[in-house]
Each structure stands twice: as structure tokens, then as C-alpha cells.
PLY file of the C-alpha trace (Angstrom):
ply
format ascii 1.0
element vertex 500
property float x
property float y
property float z
element edge 499
property int vertex1
property int vertex2
end_header
-134.50 19.74 74.72
-133.97 21.47 78.05
-131.19 20.55 80.42
-130.91 20.52 84.18
-127.57 19.80 85.81
-127.66 18.61 89.37
-124.46 18.23 91.41
-124.92 15.75 94.23
-122.17 14.41 96.44
-123.08 11.70 98.91
-119.75 10.34 99.98
-119.82 7.87 102.81
-118.00 8.79 106.00
-114.32 7.95 106.04
-114.82 5.65 108.99
-117.05 3.45 106.85
-115.25 3.78 103.52
-111.70 3.11 104.71
-112.37 -0.21 106.51
-114.20 -1.45 103.42
-111.26 -0.53 101.22
-108.79 -2.18 103.58
-110.86 -5.37 103.51
-110.95 -5.27 99.72
-107.17 -4.93 99.56
-106.62 -7.75 102.04
-109.17 -10.09 100.44
-107.74 -9.55 96.96
-104.09 -9.79 97.99
-104.50 -12.92 100.14
-106.37 -14.73 97.38
-103.76 -13.83 94.80
-101.01 -14.86 97.22
-102.67 -18.28 97.56
-102.66 -18.67 93.77
-98.96 -17.83 93.46
-98.07 -19.85 96.53
-99.18 -22.87 94.51
-96.96 -21.91 91.57
-93.98 -21.32 93.85
-94.38 -24.64 95.66
-94.88 -26.66 92.48
-91.78 -25.14 90.87
-89.53 -25.74 93.89
-90.65 -29.34 94.60
-90.61 -30.35 90.93
-87.80 -32.87 91.45
-89.70 -34.61 94.26
-92.90 -34.72 92.19
-90.96 -36.36 89.35
-89.82 -39.16 91.66
-93.27 -39.60 93.20
-95.52 -39.51 90.14
-93.66 -40.22 86.94
-91.68 -43.33 85.92
-88.15 -42.97 84.62
-89.27 -43.03 80.98
-91.10 -39.73 81.49
-88.96 -38.11 84.18
-89.18 -34.33 84.46
-91.19 -34.13 81.23
-94.30 -35.25 83.07
-93.74 -32.73 85.85
-93.29 -29.93 83.34
-96.49 -31.06 81.64
-98.27 -30.58 84.94
-96.82 -27.08 85.15
-97.73 -26.21 81.56
-101.29 -27.55 81.64
-102.30 -24.93 84.19
-101.29 -22.21 81.73
-103.22 -23.86 78.91
-106.41 -23.91 80.99
-106.14 -20.31 82.16
-107.67 -18.70 79.03
-110.59 -21.14 79.17
-111.10 -20.27 82.82
-111.09 -16.57 81.95
-113.72 -17.10 79.26
-115.99 -18.89 81.75
-115.45 -17.01 85.01
-115.12 -13.53 83.49
-118.58 -13.30 81.88
-120.16 -14.83 84.99
-118.49 -12.15 87.11
-119.69 -9.43 84.75
-123.27 -10.66 84.85
-123.75 -11.72 88.46
-121.02 -9.90 90.38
-117.33 -10.13 91.21
-117.61 -11.35 94.80
-119.34 -14.68 94.15
-116.85 -15.71 91.45
-113.83 -14.78 93.57
-115.22 -16.81 96.46
-115.54 -19.85 94.18
-112.10 -19.55 92.56
-110.12 -19.27 95.78
-111.97 -22.28 97.22
-111.21 -24.40 94.14
-107.55 -23.37 94.08
-107.06 -24.12 97.78
-108.81 -27.50 97.64
-107.02 -28.64 94.47
-103.61 -27.61 95.86
-104.29 -29.39 99.17
-105.40 -32.59 97.44
-102.06 -32.78 95.62
-100.50 -33.19 99.06
-102.50 -36.37 99.75
-102.29 -38.07 96.35
-100.99 -41.63 96.18
-97.72 -42.09 94.31
-96.99 -43.99 91.11
-95.53 -46.82 93.16
-98.89 -47.24 94.94
-101.52 -46.92 92.22
-99.59 -46.78 88.95
-100.80 -44.45 86.21
-103.70 -43.23 88.34
-101.17 -41.12 90.27
-99.94 -38.88 87.41
-103.47 -38.81 85.99
-104.87 -37.42 89.23
-102.01 -34.92 89.50
-102.68 -33.59 86.01
-106.42 -33.44 86.74
-105.84 -31.32 89.84
-103.51 -29.05 87.87
-106.32 -28.64 85.34
-108.64 -27.51 88.15
-105.98 -25.12 89.43
-105.38 -23.60 85.99
-109.10 -23.29 85.25
-109.71 -21.56 88.59
-106.68 -19.32 88.21
-108.15 -18.11 84.92
-110.80 -16.28 86.93
-108.77 -15.42 90.00
-106.34 -12.69 88.96
-108.65 -10.83 86.60
-111.42 -10.87 89.19
-109.17 -9.78 92.02
-107.78 -6.90 89.95
-111.28 -5.81 88.89
-112.61 -6.13 92.42
-109.81 -4.05 93.89
-109.85 -1.43 91.12
-113.60 -0.88 91.53
-113.26 -0.45 95.29
-110.28 1.94 95.13
-110.67 5.73 94.85
-110.09 6.96 91.30
-107.09 9.07 92.29
-105.42 6.25 94.27
-106.09 3.23 92.09
-102.40 2.73 91.38
-101.43 2.85 95.03
-104.02 0.37 96.25
-103.93 -1.83 93.17
-100.20 -2.41 93.60
-100.88 -4.50 96.71
-102.31 -7.19 94.45
-98.91 -7.68 92.79
-97.26 -7.39 96.19
-99.41 -10.28 97.36
-98.50 -12.34 94.29
-94.78 -11.99 94.96
-95.30 -12.63 98.66
-97.16 -15.86 97.91
-94.53 -17.05 95.45
-91.71 -16.31 97.88
-93.58 -17.89 100.80
-93.98 -21.09 98.82
-90.27 -21.19 98.06
-89.39 -20.32 101.66
-91.55 -23.14 103.05
-89.83 -25.71 100.85
-86.36 -24.37 101.61
-87.18 -24.43 105.33
-88.27 -28.06 105.15
-85.14 -28.99 103.20
-83.01 -27.47 105.96
-84.57 -29.60 108.73
-85.39 -32.82 106.88
-83.12 -35.30 105.20
-83.26 -35.86 101.45
-84.95 -39.23 102.04
-87.62 -37.64 104.26
-88.34 -34.92 101.71
-88.66 -37.53 98.95
-90.88 -39.79 101.04
-93.32 -37.30 102.64
-91.77 -33.86 103.17
-92.84 -32.54 99.76
-96.48 -32.99 100.76
-96.36 -30.47 103.62
-96.25 -27.27 101.50
-99.32 -28.37 99.54
-101.26 -29.04 102.75
-100.50 -25.51 103.98
-102.58 -24.18 101.06
-105.78 -25.21 102.87
-105.52 -22.78 105.81
-104.31 -20.05 103.45
-107.33 -20.60 101.24
-109.72 -20.67 104.19
-108.39 -17.31 105.38
-108.91 -15.85 101.92
-112.37 -17.43 101.69
-113.39 -15.93 105.04
-112.17 -12.49 103.99
-113.97 -12.59 100.66
-117.19 -13.92 102.16
-117.36 -10.85 104.42
-116.76 -8.39 101.57
-119.48 -6.35 99.91
-119.90 -6.26 96.14
-118.08 -3.39 94.45
-120.04 -0.09 94.43
-119.35 0.25 90.71
-121.08 -3.03 89.89
-123.89 -2.42 92.39
-124.71 0.97 90.90
-124.70 -0.47 87.40
-126.99 -3.30 88.47
-129.32 -0.89 90.27
-130.31 0.76 86.98
-130.43 -2.58 85.14
-127.63 -1.51 82.83
-126.34 -5.11 82.66
-128.84 -7.44 81.03
-128.98 -10.84 79.38
-126.91 -13.88 80.27
-123.21 -14.45 80.89
-122.98 -15.58 77.26
-124.38 -12.19 76.22
-121.58 -10.52 78.18
-119.01 -12.56 76.27
-120.62 -11.78 72.90
-120.80 -8.09 73.82
-117.10 -8.10 74.70
-115.89 -9.57 71.42
-118.40 -7.62 69.34
-117.78 -4.11 70.65
-114.44 -4.12 72.47
-111.99 -5.83 70.14
-109.58 -2.86 70.25
-108.98 -2.80 74.05
-108.74 -6.61 74.07
-106.04 -6.50 71.38
-104.08 -3.68 73.00
-104.16 -5.34 76.41
-103.25 -8.74 74.96
-100.11 -7.35 73.30
-99.10 -5.39 76.41
-99.63 -8.42 78.67
-97.72 -10.66 76.25
-94.72 -8.32 76.29
-94.77 -7.87 80.06
-95.44 -11.57 80.68
-92.47 -12.62 78.57
-90.20 -10.24 80.50
-91.68 -11.25 83.86
-91.41 -15.03 83.40
-87.94 -14.75 81.89
-86.72 -12.78 84.92
-88.51 -14.82 87.57
-89.20 -18.36 86.38
-86.25 -18.94 84.05
-83.69 -16.83 85.91
-82.69 -19.51 88.48
-81.81 -21.89 85.63
-79.86 -19.19 83.82
-77.86 -18.18 86.90
-76.87 -21.79 87.55
-76.37 -23.24 84.06
-75.16 -20.19 82.13
-73.83 -17.68 84.66
-72.12 -20.44 86.65
-73.46 -19.66 90.13
-73.89 -22.41 92.71
-77.29 -23.34 94.09
-76.94 -21.25 97.25
-75.68 -18.20 95.34
-78.45 -18.60 92.78
-81.08 -18.71 95.51
-79.54 -15.64 97.17
-79.69 -13.61 93.96
-83.33 -14.54 93.34
-84.36 -13.85 96.92
-82.68 -10.44 97.03
-84.08 -9.46 93.63
-87.62 -10.44 94.57
-87.36 -8.54 97.86
-86.21 -5.46 95.94
-89.15 -5.88 93.59
-91.60 -6.20 96.48
-90.23 -3.04 98.08
-90.54 -1.07 94.83
-94.03 -2.18 93.80
-96.05 -0.09 96.34
-93.86 2.93 95.62
-94.28 2.54 91.88
-98.04 2.13 92.23
-98.35 5.32 94.29
-96.08 7.20 91.89
-98.25 6.18 88.94
-101.16 8.04 90.56
-99.11 11.23 90.20
-97.44 10.83 86.80
-99.77 8.37 85.05
-99.58 4.70 84.09
-98.13 5.12 80.61
-95.03 7.07 81.74
-94.26 4.26 84.21
-94.48 1.66 81.46
-92.47 3.80 79.04
-89.69 4.34 81.56
-89.50 0.64 82.38
-89.55 -0.64 78.80
-86.98 1.89 77.62
-84.80 0.93 80.58
-85.04 -2.74 79.57
-83.97 -1.93 76.03
-80.94 0.07 77.22
-79.83 -2.05 80.19
-80.75 -5.67 79.35
-77.49 -6.55 77.59
-75.17 -4.81 80.11
-76.98 -6.40 83.06
-76.91 -9.92 81.63
-73.22 -9.49 80.81
-72.66 -8.37 84.40
-74.42 -11.47 85.79
-71.59 -13.65 84.51
-68.98 -11.75 86.53
-69.71 -13.33 89.93
-72.16 -13.24 92.83
-71.90 -9.54 93.72
-72.26 -8.44 90.10
-75.20 -10.79 89.65
-76.89 -9.28 92.71
-76.49 -5.77 91.29
-77.59 -6.72 87.77
-80.65 -8.68 88.79
-81.55 -5.97 91.29
-81.56 -3.34 88.54
-83.75 -5.46 86.28
-86.09 -6.17 89.22
-86.57 -2.44 89.80
-87.40 -1.93 86.13
-89.90 -4.80 86.17
-91.61 -3.48 89.31
-92.83 -0.30 87.57
-95.24 -1.87 85.04
-96.17 -4.77 87.35
-97.34 -2.31 89.99
-99.75 -0.63 87.58
-101.35 -3.76 86.08
-104.39 -3.75 88.44
-104.87 -0.04 87.73
-104.32 0.28 83.98
-106.01 -2.80 82.54
-109.40 -2.81 84.36
-109.80 0.82 83.26
-109.59 -0.21 79.59
-113.06 -1.81 79.75
-116.52 -0.67 80.89
-118.24 -2.27 83.87
-120.40 -4.78 82.00
-117.40 -6.50 80.31
-114.52 -5.47 82.59
-113.99 -8.80 84.35
-114.16 -10.85 81.15
-112.07 -8.40 79.13
-109.28 -8.40 81.70
-109.37 -12.15 82.38
-109.40 -13.23 78.74
-106.72 -10.83 77.45
-104.47 -11.40 80.47
-104.68 -15.19 80.49
-104.26 -15.51 76.74
-101.13 -13.33 76.78
-99.62 -15.16 79.74
-100.42 -18.61 78.34
-99.00 -17.93 74.87
-95.96 -15.82 75.71
-95.43 -15.77 79.48
-95.64 -19.45 80.36
-93.67 -20.49 77.26
-90.85 -17.97 77.76
-88.63 -20.13 80.04
-88.77 -23.16 77.73
-88.16 -21.06 74.61
-85.18 -19.18 76.05
-83.62 -22.31 77.55
-83.98 -24.26 74.28
-82.21 -21.57 72.26
-79.38 -21.24 74.77
-78.86 -25.01 74.90
-78.65 -25.27 71.10
-76.68 -22.07 70.40
-74.70 -21.42 73.57
-75.55 -17.71 73.27
-75.53 -16.55 76.89
-76.97 -13.11 76.11
-80.03 -14.47 74.32
-82.37 -13.65 77.27
-81.25 -10.02 77.04
-82.07 -9.96 73.31
-85.53 -11.38 74.10
-86.16 -8.71 76.71
-85.25 -6.02 74.19
-87.66 -7.39 71.59
-90.46 -7.80 74.15
-89.92 -4.28 75.48
-90.04 -2.86 71.94
-93.32 -4.66 71.25
-94.71 -3.33 74.51
-93.75 0.24 73.59
-95.61 -0.06 70.28
-98.76 -1.35 72.00
-98.48 1.34 74.68
-99.09 4.02 72.05
-102.61 2.68 71.52
-103.47 2.38 75.22
-105.47 5.21 76.81
-104.16 7.06 79.84
-106.85 6.39 82.43
-105.16 7.81 85.51
-107.86 9.40 87.65
-110.71 8.33 85.35
-113.86 6.97 86.96
-114.62 3.29 86.43
-118.35 3.88 86.88
-120.78 3.27 84.09
-121.17 1.30 80.91
-118.82 3.40 78.78
-115.07 2.94 78.45
-113.38 5.06 81.17
-111.77 8.20 79.80
-113.63 7.95 76.47
-116.44 10.44 75.89
-119.79 8.74 75.31
-122.24 9.76 72.59
-124.59 11.24 75.20
-121.80 13.19 76.87
-120.69 14.59 73.51
-124.26 15.54 72.59
-124.82 17.32 75.90
-121.46 19.09 75.67
-122.36 20.41 72.23
-125.81 21.53 73.37
-124.47 23.38 76.40
-121.47 24.97 74.69
-121.62 28.76 75.22
-124.76 28.67 77.40
-124.96 30.55 80.68
-124.15 28.31 83.61
-122.04 25.98 81.47
-118.78 27.95 80.95
-116.80 26.18 78.26
-118.98 23.12 78.65
-117.03 22.24 81.83
-119.25 19.70 83.56
-119.56 15.95 84.05
-122.20 13.45 82.98
-123.32 10.54 85.08
-122.34 7.42 83.14
-125.62 5.66 83.87
-127.88 8.14 82.06
-129.74 6.02 79.50
-132.94 6.71 77.48
-134.61 3.53 78.76
-134.67 4.79 82.36
-136.51 8.01 81.46
-139.62 8.46 83.59
-143.11 9.63 82.57
-142.24 13.14 83.69
-139.42 13.28 81.14
-136.66 13.21 83.75
-133.97 10.57 83.79
-133.93 8.87 87.16
-130.49 7.65 88.24
-130.18 6.08 91.72
-127.27 7.40 93.75
-125.88 4.77 96.13
-124.16 5.53 99.45
-120.43 5.88 99.02
-120.64 6.93 95.35
-119.40 10.41 94.57
-120.23 12.25 91.38
-122.60 14.57 89.50
-125.85 13.56 87.81
-127.33 15.00 84.64
-131.09 15.02 84.28
-132.51 15.60 80.81
-136.06 16.73 80.09
-137.67 16.84 76.66
0 1
1 2
2 3
3 4
4 5
5 6
6 7
7 8
8 9
9 10
10 11
11 12
12 13
13 14
14 15
15 16
16 17
17 18
18 19
19 20
20 21
21 22
22 23
23 24
24 25
25 26
26 27
27 28
28 29
29 30
30 31
31 32
32 33
33 34
34 35
35 36
36 37
37 38
38 39
39 40
40 41
41 42
42 43
43 44
44 45
45 46
46 47
47 48
48 49
49 50
50 51
51 52
52 53
53 54
54 55
55 56
56 57
57 58
58 59
59 60
60 61
61 62
62 63
63 64
64 65
65 66
66 67
67 68
68 69
69 70
70 71
71 72
72 73
73 74
74 75
75 76
76 77
77 78
78 79
79 80
80 81
81 82
82 83
83 84
84 85
85 86
86 87
87 88
88 89
89 90
90 91
91 92
92 93
93 94
94 95
95 96
96 97
97 98
98 99
99 100
100 101
101 102
102 103
103 104
104 105
105 106
106 107
107 108
108 109
109 110
110 111
111 112
112 113
113 114
114 115
115 116
116 117
117 118
118 119
119 120
120 121
121 122
122 123
123 124
124 125
125 126
126 127
127 128
128 129
129 130
130 131
131 132
132 133
133 134
134 135
135 136
136 137
137 138
138 139
139 140
140 141
141 142
142 143
143 144
144 145
145 146
146 147
147 148
148 149
149 150
150 151
151 152
152 153
153 154
154 155
155 156
156 157
157 158
158 159
159 160
160 161
161 162
162 163
163 164
164 165
165 166
166 167
167 168
168 169
169 170
170 171
171 172
172 173
173 174
174 175
175 176
176 177
177 178
178 179
179 180
180 181
181 182
182 183
183 184
184 185
185 186
186 187
187 188
188 189
189 190
190 191
191 192
192 193
193 194
194 195
195 196
196 197
197 198
198 199
199 200
200 201
201 202
202 203
203 204
204 205
205 206
206 207
207 208
208 209
209 210
210 211
211 212
212 213
213 214
214 215
215 216
216 217
217 218
218 219
219 220
220 221
221 222
222 223
223 224
224 225
225 226
226 227
227 228
228 229
229 230
230 231
231 232
232 233
233 234
234 235
235 236
236 237
237 238
238 239
239 240
240 241
241 242
242 243
243 244
244 245
245 246
246 247
247 248
248 249
249 250
250 251
251 252
252 253
253 254
254 255
255 256
256 257
257 258
258 259
259 260
260 261
261 262
262 263
263 264
264 265
265 266
266 267
267 268
268 269
269 270
270 271
271 272
272 273
273 274
274 275
275 276
276 277
277 278
278 279
279 280
280 281
281 282
282 283
283 284
284 285
285 286
286 287
287 288
288 289
289 290
290 291
291 292
292 293
293 294
294 295
295 296
296 297
297 298
298 299
299 300
300 301
301 302
302 303
303 304
304 305
305 306
306 307
307 308
308 309
309 310
310 311
311 312
312 313
313 314
314 315
315 316
316 317
317 318
318 319
319 320
320 321
321 322
322 323
323 324
324 325
325 326
326 327
327 328
328 329
329 330
330 331
331 332
332 333
333 334
334 335
335 336
336 337
337 338
338 339
339 340
340 341
341 342
342 343
343 344
344 345
345 346
346 347
347 348
348 349
349 350
350 351
351 352
352 353
353 354
354 355
355 356
356 357
357 358
358 359
359 360
360 361
361 362
362 363
363 364
364 365
365 366
366 367
367 368
368 369
369 370
370 371
371 372
372 373
373 374
374 375
375 376
376 377
377 378
378 379
379 380
380 381
381 382
382 383
383 384
384 385
385 386
386 387
387 388
388 389
389 390
390 391
391 392
392 393
393 394
394 395
395 396
396 397
397 398
398 399
399 400
400 401
401 402
402 403
403 404
404 405
405 406
406 407
407 408
408 409
409 410
410 411
411 412
412 413
413 414
414 415
415 416
416 417
417 418
418 419
419 420
420 421
421 422
422 423
423 424
424 425
425 426
426 427
427 428
428 429
429 430
430 431
431 432
432 433
433 434
434 435
435 436
436 437
437 438
438 439
439 440
440 441
441 442
442 443
443 444
444 445
445 446
446 447
447 448
448 449
449 450
450 451
451 452
452 453
453 454
454 455
455 456
456 457
457 458
458 459
459 460
460 461
461 462
462 463
463 464
464 465
465 466
466 467
467 468
468 469
469 470
470 471
471 472
472 473
473 474
474 475
475 476
476 477
477 478
478 479
479 480
480 481
481 482
482 483
483 484
484 485
485 486
486 487
487 488
488 489
489 490
490 491
491 492
492 493
493 494
494 495
495 496
496 497
497 498
498 499
């Protein structure tokens, strides 16, 4: 076998590449913000929904069922949308999911109440929450994959962090809209019709996101893979391929997401209840603590994402999880000492949480190859969030109510952080690794290893220091014995041509 190494760099001009990247960031972040706007609104108007849709016998239980059902449907949505996105492209799926989320959220704002149509009202509400949860199952994983595949390899943490920034912005915007309405409307007006307004606002938000995503190009990583027909079969084949050959990254990501999701939902979703019922803060003080903490988190996320490009993803996670183990108990003890202490304590925990959150869109897509990346991320992420993230508030609150142990959330954070540290040992460090190709980023393929061994010690290959194009495959070898690998505009990297 003779070898010919050809180094070709055909980077697109910065004037073309940068606008495309900015559009990708904006399209991903706005869509994710729309998703979390829905969660924020539903959580804040829960008391009004209870009065409008559920009779006294059910009360808040029915409203909480509507909240929980969206988490139950998320894994199913990931199993459907993910393989479709891996087979036919990320853009088309993301366009569909944001449209479904926006329409379902808007329709909640025009539903008839229980007093008007009886049990049809809660039935329709639950049905729309099912649509939201199913669509959300494909939204976050797709947005993270889409953004990661557009971002430069050495800045994936920096640009990926804007996805989490958008999620927090959407959640806070939903809460702010409701709080603003409550400040200008009477309680009777909010109960009668005011609660509908935030849901109706989801329509223009969704249309903006839809317009942005419709104008986006498919990711260059997926396009290059499709150009050499490296992705074949049906969407079902993508799903089978994922579970057959990539069980290890699925398991590692699932455990990491479960640990982070438990910490995240304890500190964001359950925290208002804890500050009021256990720490003894009034409603205004509780809202102030949450608002300040979330603003601190938003400010830290872009910084943490950029920093991870310099030091790596795993050090960011390790620092955060170790910090949780050391500081969880002191900070929760401090929360019970008054408003100022609660602000400081929750601010510290928010900074610690920002570090791993910022790297999620960078670390997890890089654990899977192109042909199963969307499905791998969506399924592992949604399963972890559904089982351990969405159930965290109810679990923690139940234990506190029955035991009176005010530091129980801190103990949970310590356990979750310890589990995350164990899983982190099995995760690869993919900082700077290319996402191109059908091999796991950062893991040497069989062909790369074979070529490295063949070229070791040969003139022109000092120390075997060279790179292999990830799309080199025997089935694209031409009649002349040379592997033909298309090089698309905007893609940077070497190609290896092998002749026999």
C-alpha cells in the first residue's frame, strides 16, 4: 500500500463564515428561549391554571400533572426527533419543533375553562402539554447539535454557552411577564383573563425563531457527511446504530445529565418553595433572591463557556462539582439567616452551577459521531432530565415535609455532585476536537491507527504527526485506487488519499 498525504485548506472568507455563525447562535438561542419561556410561564401561573381548569377535588394536583407530563414525553420525543435529525438533517427538525412548541403554548392561552366545557378543559390542557413535551424532546438536543456543528472547534464552548444563556433568558422573561401583569392587573383580572396573555406572547416569539431557522443553512458537518453518503438507511437504522454501537457514551452522558439535572432543578425550580417554606423568606424577598441568582448565572455562563475553550470541559465540571460538595451545606445553612445571607448563598451556588451548564452544548455533542449525534444527545439528555431532573423538586419537598430536615437539599446536591464526578472520569476530553466524520471525536479510528502505524518512521511523516480526514472510507475508492473525498466550502482540514 502506498500513501499520499494531501493538505488542503479551503476556509471560507471571514465575512461569509461569521454571519452564518451569528445566525446559528441566534436561531438556536431564540428557539431554546421559547421552550423555556413556556416552562417559566406555566410554573408562575400555576395557581391561576388550577382555578381555571381543575375542580376543587383535584386542585393543584392536576396542574402539577400538566407540568410533569411534559417531562414524561421528552424522552419519547428525543427517540423520534433525534434519529430523524440524524438521517435527514438538523435544520428541518428544529423548524418543526419550534413551530409545534409555539403553537401549543399559544393555544393554552385560548382554551375554554372547566366552568365552560367541563372535563374537556383539563383534557385539552394536558393534550397540549403532551405536544409541548414531545416537541421539547427534539428541541434542546437539536439546537445544541446544530450550534456545536456550526461553531469553530476551538471556540465551541464560547459559542455553545449562548444556548444556555437563551434558556435562562426565556425562563426569566416568562416570569417577568407574569410579574409585570400582576403589578398592573387586579387579582380578579388575572384570574379571569390575565393569565392568558403570557401564553399568547409565545406565538410572536415562536414566529421569530421560525423565521431565523428557516433562513439558516444546514450544518457543514452534516452536509459533508451526506455528500459522501456516509449516512445511509432510515431514521430507524440511525436509532438501532446508536444503541448497538454507542452504549458507552449514552450511559456516561445519561449519568452526567442526571447529576447535573438534579442539581439544576433543585436550585432553580424547587428553590422558590424552599426559600419561602423552609428559609422563611416572604414572597417579595424570595423573588428577589431568585432573580439576582439567575442574573448572576446568566452573567457567568458566557465567561465559563469561553474559559472552557482554554482549560477544557472536564476541569470546569470537576471544579463545579467539588465546589458543590464543599459548599452546599454551608450555603444552605446561610440561606436561613435572612435576605442578605440568602442572596450571597444562592449567588455562590449559581456561580458553581453556571460552569457545567455553560459547557453542555460543547461537551455532549462531541461524545457522539455525526450519524447518531442528534439522537444520542436527545435521548440521553431527556431521559436523565425526566427521571432525575423533573422529579427533583417533588422528591426534595416530600422529604422535607415529612422529616423537617432543612438541609436535605444540600445533602442531595452533595450526592448528585459525587455521582457526577464518578461519571466524569469516563467522559472523554473533547476540547478542540473536530466534530466532522463518522467516528467519535477525539477517538482514533481503525483507519487512522492503521495509517499511523504504516507511516511511523517514514520520511515525510516525522513521528507519524499528521491528520486523517474522517470521511475516508473503502466504499468511496475510485477505479484509479484513490479515495475521493469532497471538500466543501468553509470546511478546513487535511485529506488522506490511499492508493493500493
